[in-house]
SEROZA-645450 format. One record per residue: x, y, z of N, C-alpha, C in turn; residue number from 0; residue in one letter. Coordinates in nm, 2 decimals. Layout:
# residues N
+--------+--------+--------+--------+--------+--------+--------+--------+--------+-----+--------+
!   n.c1 !   n.c2 !   n.c3 !  ca.c1 !  ca.c2 !  ca.c3 !   c.c1 !   c.c2 !   c.c3 ! num ! residu !
+--------+--------+--------+--------+--------+--------+--------+--------+--------+-----+--------+
!      X !      Y !      Z !      X !      Y !      Z !      X !      Y !      Z ! NUM !      a !
...
+--------+--------+--------+--------+--------+--------+--------+--------+--------+-----+--------+
//
This chain:
# residues 69
+--------+--------+--------+--------+--------+--------+--------+--------+--------+-----+--------+
!   n.c1 !   n.c2 !   n.c3 !  ca.c1 !  ca.c2 !  ca.c3 !   c.c1 !   c.c2 !   c.c3 ! num ! residu !
+--------+--------+--------+--------+--------+--------+--------+--------+--------+-----+--------+
! -10.24 !   3.42 !   4.71 ! -10.22 !   3.28 !   4.70 ! -10.34 !   3.20 !   4.76 !   0 !      m !
! -10.38 !   3.10 !   4.69 ! -10.50 !   3.02 !   4.74 ! -10.44 !   2.92 !   4.85 !   1 !      k !
! -10.51 !   2.91 !   4.95 ! -10.47 !   2.81 !   5.06 ! -10.52 !   2.67 !   5.02 !   2 !      v !
! -10.43 !   2.58 !   5.02 ! -10.45 !   2.44 !   4.97 ! -10.46 !   2.35 !   5.09 !   3 !      l !
! -10.52 !   2.23 !   5.07 ! -10.52 !   2.13 !   5.17 ! -10.39 !   2.05 !   5.16 !   4 !      s !
! -10.36 !   1.96 !   5.25 ! -10.24 !   1.88 !   5.24 ! -10.24 !   1.80 !   5.11 !   5 !      g !
! -10.35 !   1.75 !   5.07 ! -10.36 !   1.67 !   4.95 ! -10.33 !   1.76 !   4.83 !   6 !      k !
! -10.38 !   1.88 !   4.83 ! -10.35 !   1.97 !   4.72 ! -10.20 !   2.01 !   4.71 !   7 !      g !
! -10.14 !   2.02 !   4.82 !  -9.99 !   2.05 !   4.82 !  -9.92 !   1.93 !   4.76 !   8 !      v !
!  -9.96 !   1.81 !   4.80 !  -9.89 !   1.68 !   4.75 !  -9.91 !   1.68 !   4.60 !   9 !      v !
! -10.03 !   1.71 !   4.55 ! -10.05 !   1.71 !   4.40 !  -9.96 !   1.81 !   4.33 !  10 !      r !
!  -9.95 !   1.93 !   4.39 !  -9.87 !   2.04 !   4.33 !  -9.72 !   1.99 !   4.33 !  11 !      l !
!  -9.68 !   1.93 !   4.44 !  -9.54 !   1.89 !   4.44 !  -9.52 !   1.78 !   4.34 !  12 !      l !
!  -9.61 !   1.69 !   4.32 !  -9.60 !   1.58 !   4.22 !  -9.59 !   1.64 !   4.08 !  13 !      e !
!  -9.66 !   1.75 !   4.05 !  -9.65 !   1.81 !   3.92 !  -9.52 !   1.87 !   3.89 !  14 !      r !
!  -9.44 !   1.90 !   4.00 !  -9.31 !   1.96 !   3.99 !  -9.20 !   1.86 !   4.01 !  15 !      h !
!  -9.23 !   1.73 !   4.00 !  -9.12 !   1.63 !   4.00 !  -9.10 !   1.56 !   4.13 !  16 !      g !
!  -9.17 !   1.60 !   4.24 !  -9.15 !   1.53 !   4.37 !  -9.24 !   1.41 !   4.37 !  17 !      w !
!  -9.20 !   1.31 !   4.44 !  -9.27 !   1.19 !   4.45 !  -9.29 !   1.14 !   4.60 !  18 !      g !
!  -9.39 !   1.07 !   4.63 !  -9.41 !   1.02 !   4.76 !  -9.31 !   0.91 !   4.79 !  19 !      v !
!  -9.22 !   0.93 !   4.89 !  -9.13 !   0.83 !   4.92 !  -9.19 !   0.73 !   5.02 !  20 !      a !
!  -9.27 !   0.78 !   5.11 !  -9.34 !   0.70 !   5.21 !  -9.44 !   0.78 !   5.28 !  21 !      r !
!  -9.53 !   0.71 !   5.36 !  -9.63 !   0.77 !   5.44 !  -9.61 !   0.73 !   5.58 !  22 !      v !
!  -9.61 !   0.82 !   5.67 !  -9.59 !   0.78 !   5.81 !  -9.71 !   0.85 !   5.89 !  23 !      h !
!  -9.81 !   0.77 !   5.91 !  -9.93 !   0.83 !   5.98 ! -10.00 !   0.92 !   5.88 !  24 !      g !
! -10.02 !   1.05 !   5.92 ! -10.08 !   1.14 !   5.84 !  -9.98 !   1.23 !   5.76 !  25 !      s !
!  -9.86 !   1.20 !   5.76 !  -9.76 !   1.28 !   5.70 !  -9.70 !   1.21 !   5.57 !  26 !      h !
!  -9.70 !   1.28 !   5.46 !  -9.64 !   1.23 !   5.34 !  -9.50 !   1.28 !   5.33 !  27 !      y !
!  -9.41 !   1.19 !   5.31 !  -9.27 !   1.23 !   5.30 !  -9.24 !   1.23 !   5.15 !  28 !      i !
!  -9.20 !   1.35 !   5.09 !  -9.18 !   1.36 !   4.95 !  -9.03 !   1.38 !   4.92 !  29 !      m !
!  -8.99 !   1.31 !   4.81 !  -8.85 !   1.32 !   4.77 !  -8.85 !   1.35 !   4.62 !  30 !      k !
!  -8.73 !   1.41 !   4.58 !  -8.71 !   1.44 !   4.43 !  -8.57 !   1.40 !   4.40 !  31 !      k !
!  -8.56 !   1.33 !   4.28 !  -8.43 !   1.28 !   4.24 !  -8.33 !   1.40 !   4.22 !  32 !      e !
!  -8.22 !   1.39 !   4.28 !  -8.11 !   1.49 !   4.27 !  -8.13 !   1.60 !   4.38 !  33 !      g !
!  -8.23 !   1.59 !   4.46 !  -8.25 !   1.69 !   4.57 !  -8.22 !   1.62 !   4.70 !  34 !      e !
!  -8.13 !   1.68 !   4.78 !  -8.08 !   1.62 !   4.90 !  -8.19 !   1.63 !   5.01 !  35 !      p !
!  -8.28 !   1.72 !   5.00 !  -8.38 !   1.74 !   5.11 !  -8.51 !   1.65 !   5.08 !  36 !      r !
!  -8.58 !   1.63 !   5.19 !  -8.72 !   1.58 !   5.18 !  -8.81 !   1.68 !   5.23 !  37 !      v !
!  -8.94 !   1.67 !   5.19 !  -9.04 !   1.76 !   5.24 !  -9.15 !   1.67 !   5.30 !  38 !      i !
!  -9.19 !   1.71 !   5.42 !  -9.29 !   1.64 !   5.50 !  -9.42 !   1.72 !   5.49 !  39 !      t !
!  -9.52 !   1.67 !   5.43 !  -9.65 !   1.74 !   5.42 !  -9.75 !   1.67 !   5.51 !  40 !      v !
!  -9.81 !   1.75 !   5.60 !  -9.92 !   1.69 !   5.68 ! -10.05 !   1.68 !   5.60 !  41 !      p !
! -10.11 !   1.57 !   5.59 ! -10.23 !   1.55 !   5.52 ! -10.34 !   1.50 !   5.62 !  42 !      v !
! -10.43 !   1.59 !   5.65 ! -10.54 !   1.55 !   5.75 ! -10.67 !   1.57 !   5.68 !  43 !      r !
! -10.71 !   1.47 !   5.60 ! -10.84 !   1.48 !   5.53 ! -10.83 !   1.59 !   5.43 !  44 !      g !
! -10.94 !   1.67 !   5.43 ! -10.94 !   1.79 !   5.34 ! -10.92 !   1.92 !   5.41 !  45 !      n !
! -10.86 !   1.91 !   5.53 ! -10.84 !   2.04 !   5.61 ! -10.73 !   2.12 !   5.53 !  46 !      k !
! -10.75 !   2.25 !   5.53 ! -10.65 !   2.33 !   5.47 ! -10.53 !   2.35 !   5.56 !  47 !      t !
! -10.42 !   2.37 !   5.50 ! -10.29 !   2.40 !   5.57 ! -10.30 !   2.55 !   5.61 !  48 !      l !
! -10.23 !   2.58 !   5.72 ! -10.21 !   2.72 !   5.75 ! -10.12 !   2.78 !   5.65 !  49 !      k !
! -10.14 !   2.91 !   5.62 ! -10.07 !   2.98 !   5.51 !  -9.92 !   2.98 !   5.53 !  50 !      l !
!  -9.87 !   2.99 !   5.66 !  -9.73 !   2.99 !   5.68 !  -9.67 !   2.85 !   5.65 !  51 !      g !
!  -9.74 !   2.75 !   5.68 !  -9.69 !   2.61 !   5.65 !  -9.68 !   2.59 !   5.50 !  52 !      m !
!  -9.79 !   2.63 !   5.43 !  -9.79 !   2.62 !   5.29 !  -9.68 !   2.70 !   5.22 !  53 !      q !
!  -9.66 !   2.82 !   5.27 !  -9.55 !   2.90 !   5.21 !  -9.41 !   2.83 !   5.24 !  54 !      r !
!  -9.39 !   2.78 !   5.36 !  -9.26 !   2.71 !   5.39 !  -9.24 !   2.59 !   5.30 !  55 !      a !
!  -9.34 !   2.51 !   5.28 !  -9.33 !   2.39 !   5.20 !  -9.29 !   2.43 !   5.05 !  56 !      l !
!  -9.36 !   2.53 !   5.00 !  -9.34 !   2.57 !   4.86 !  -9.20 !   2.63 !   4.85 !  57 !      l !
!  -9.15 !   2.70 !   4.95 !  -9.02 !   2.76 !   4.95 !  -8.91 !   2.65 !   4.95 !  58 !      k !
!  -8.93 !   2.55 !   5.03 !  -8.83 !   2.44 !   5.03 !  -8.83 !   2.37 !   4.89 !  59 !      i !
!  -8.94 !   2.36 !   4.83 !  -8.95 !   2.29 !   4.70 !  -8.91 !   2.38 !   4.59 !  60 !      a !
!  -8.89 !   2.51 !   4.61 !  -8.85 !   2.60 !   4.50 !  -8.97 !   2.63 !   4.41 !  61 !      g !
!  -9.09 !   2.63 !   4.46 !  -9.21 !   2.65 !   4.37 !  -9.25 !   2.80 !   4.41 !  62 !      i !
!  -9.27 !   2.88 !   4.31 !  -9.32 !   3.02 !   4.33 !  -9.47 !   3.01 !   4.39 !  63 !      p !
!  -9.50 !   3.11 !   4.48 !  -9.63 !   3.11 !   4.54 !  -9.74 !   3.13 !   4.44 !  64 !      e !
!  -9.71 !   3.20 !   4.33 !  -9.81 !   3.23 !   4.22 !  -9.86 !   3.10 !   4.16 !  65 !      a !
!  -9.79 !   2.99 !   4.17 !  -9.83 !   2.86 !   4.11 !  -9.93 !   2.79 !   4.19 !  66 !      e !
!  -9.95 !   2.83 !   4.32 ! -10.05 !   2.77 !   4.41 ! -10.18 !   2.83 !   4.38 !  67 !      a !
! -10.25 !   2.79 !   4.28 ! -10.38 !   2.85 !   4.24 ! -10.49 !   2.76 !   4.29 !  68 !      k !
+--------+--------+--------+--------+--------+--------+--------+--------+--------+-----+--------+
//
């Protein structure tokens, strides 16, 4: 799996139907219609996320790791 930046994860989530509900500081709060959970993505410039954080966000969103190219 390729390690993505916070911006890259936000773009990946948007391709899968998630939208930015609001931004609080450097955190993007993502929501999806019909999904009770929200996903908070830390976006700090173009810094890459740590692999564990990226895996956790994709798992919550229900996106397979193979799609993070």
